[in-house]
N, C-alpha and C positions, 0 to 999 in steps of 0.2 A: 423441451430439449429431447434430442434423440437418445434412446436408451441403449442403442447399439454402439459399438466401437466406431468412432468417426473415421471415415475414409475419404471424405470429400465434402464439399458444401451441400447444404440441404435446402437453401432458400433460393428464391428467384426475384425477390423484391425486398426493399427496405434494408435494414442493417442486420447483418449476421455476425455474431460475436463468437470467437474461439478463445476459450479461457479456462482458468482454474482459479480457485479461491486463494490465491497468493496475494501478498501485498501489492504486487504490480497488477495482477489480474483484476482486483476489485476496483482499481481506478476506473476501468472501462465500465464494469457492471454497475457501479454506483452512479456514474454520470448518465448512463443510459436509463437507469431507473428514474433519475431526477428529470430527464427530458421526457420520459413517459408520463410522469406525474404532472409536469408543468404544461406540456404541449400535446400530450396524447401520442407521442412518437413511440410506436411499438417497435420491438426487435425480437429476434430469435437468437438462440445460443446453442453451442455444443460444448460440452465439457471435455477438455483435453487432459488426459492423464499423463503428466510429464514423466512419471515413473515407468510408463510403457513406451516412452520416446515417440509418441505419436507426433509431437512437434518437430521431429527430425525426418518424418516421412516426406517424400517428394511432393505430394499434393499440398502439404502444409508449407514447406519451404518455398514453394512457388508463390505463395501469398505473403509469407513472412520469412525472408531469406535468412534471418538470424536464428531461426529455429527456436523462438521463445514465444511464450504467451504474454500478453494478449495480442490478438490480431482482430481487426474488424474488416468486414467486406461490405461495401455499399453497393448493393445490387442495383439501386436506382441511378447510379453513376457508372454504369458499364462494368460492374464488378470490381470497382476500385478498392484495392486493399491497403490498409494502413497498419504498420507494425509500430511498436514502442509506445508505452503509456503516455508519455508527454506529447507525442505527435497525435495520438488518438484523441486526447482531450482537446487539443488545438483544432483538429479537424472537425470534431463534433460541434465545438463552439461556433466555428465559422459558418457551418452549414445548417445547424439545427437549433441554434439558440438566438433567434432573430431579435428578441427583446433584451438580450444581454443580461439575462437573469443570473448567469453564473460566471460572467466575466465583466469587463469594464469598458465604458465609452471613453472615459478619461485616458488619454494616452500614457500619462505617467503611472496611473494605477495599473494599466494594462502591462506596462513594463515591470512594475513591481510584482505582479502576479507571475509573469514569465520568469522573473528572477527566482522566486521561491520554488517554482516548478523545476527550474534548472538546478537549483540547490539540492532539491530532493533527488533528482535524476543523477546528478554527478557526485553527491556526497552522502546523504542519509541512506539512500537505497543500497549502494554498493558497500558502504561501511557496515551497516546493520546486517546486510546479507552475510558478510564475513563473520560478524559477531555471532549470528545464528549458528553458523557452521562450527566455529571453533569452541564456542561455549557449550553447545548442546549436542552436535551430531558427529564431530570428528572422531574417527576410529582411535586415534592416538591423542591423548591430552598433551597439548603443547602450551605451557604456561605463557611464554612470550606472546604468541599469537592471540591467546585468549585475552590477556590484559590489554594488548595493543588495540584490538578491534572493538572490544567492549568499551574501553576507555575513549576511543575516538567517537563511538556512537554516543556515549555520555556527553562528550563535548558538543556534539551536534544538537542533542536534546536541550542542552543549556542555551544554545543560540535560539532555538525554537521557543523555549520558555521565556527568554528575555523579550522576544518579539511579542509574545502574548501577555506580557505583564499588565498592560492596561487596555487590552483589546479582546474582543470575542472571536475575531477571525484574523487571518494573516494580513489581508490587504483590504484597503478601502478607507474612506473618511470616517472620522469618529472612532467607534469601536470595531469598524470593519464590516465587511459583507462576505457572507459565505460564497465561495467561488471555487473554480477549478484548482486554485492554489491550495486550498484546504483539502480538496478531494485527493490531490496528488500525494500529499503528505500523510493523510489519515491512514491509508492502508498499512504503512510501516509502523506508525505509532500504535495501531490496533493490535500489533503483536509484539509490543515492546518487552513484555515480561519474558517472552520466549528467548529474547536475546540477552537476558541478564540485566535488563534495565527496569528498575523499580519506579515505574512512571509516577504513580500516585505519591510515593514517599519522597522521591528525589525532585520531581518537576511538577509542582502543583498547578501551574498555569497550563501546561500541556495537558495535564489530567482533566482539568475543567473543560478545556477545548475538546478533548476526546469525548468526554461525556456528552457535551452539547451536540456534537455531530452524530454521535451514536444513536441519539433519540430521533433523528430524522427518519420518517417512514421509508423513504427511498434508500437510505443508507442501510437500514435493517434488511431490506430486500436485496440490495446489491451485494452485501457481504456474504449472502447465503447462496450465491450463484457460482458454480452449479450446486454447491453445498456449503454449509457454514464451516469455516476452518476450526479445527479443534485447538488451535493455538492462540485464539483471541484473548485479550486481557480479561474480559469478564469470565470466560470459561476457566482461565488459569487461576484466577482468584477464588472462584467457586470450588475448584478441585483442591486447592490448598486447604480450604476449610473442611471439606467433606471426605477427602481421601488420604488417610495416613501414609499409605505407601507412596503416593505421588508426592506428598509433602516431604517425606524422607529423601526421595531422589532429588527433589529440588534443593534441599539443604546441602546435599553432596555437591551439586553444581555450584552453589553459592560459596561453599567452603573452598572449592578449587579456585574460583575466581579471586577470592580474598587472598589466598596464598600466592597466587600468580601476581597480584598487584603488589603485595608485600615484597616478593622476590625481586621485582624490577622497580621498586620505589615509585610506584604510580601515585601521582597526585592529581586529583580532578582539577581541571582548569578550563574555563570557557570564556571568551572564544579562543 
């Protein structure tokens, strides 16, 4: 990775990834690490600091018009750029997973995988993103928005938990096969506690799935590109145990959420 502030592409062959270690960003980096481990498909990357609005600069929006990470550029196909995590996973699967290690040959299972990726793209990601904001970062505490978005995220986790009740992975025969459907959803579950979701306590099937995927070598590498997020579940739980000040601040957030739920008569229900 270049140590300088990115101002343009640095590669001329293979895949170049423009990313940050966000729930969306790690979809691409995890899958690229899986392809590297399985097929020897190497890639390069540049870290895009979204707080500096690098993703809004003309050189970036020429590649990703939405001004969001991640974006990949395939230099071997004329510098073809792909934005949006769901599209990136599909593109890399079609072109660089010839043995279908991370997708499916069965058309119905392929559709099921696409459904779970779409579910994340249209549901889990947007709702948990809002939960992140109103639960943790909003300058003004808004009880209605807090319970609304955390509650909807809990509902979605309940759906995921039910799907994983008797499976190891989201899609595939028997107990399922690790695939891009799991990769798409993993990045968001990996920061569940950040959003006020007590993953281990509330959704044990999701927690077991998260633990299983977290142990994959490519996943460990992928979530650390360009650096490991400080908001991951493992880090969060460790800090709760080791840092009294952090634990006290987290308790304040939990108390606010509890009061917000009580104020608006929130009742967990899924689906």
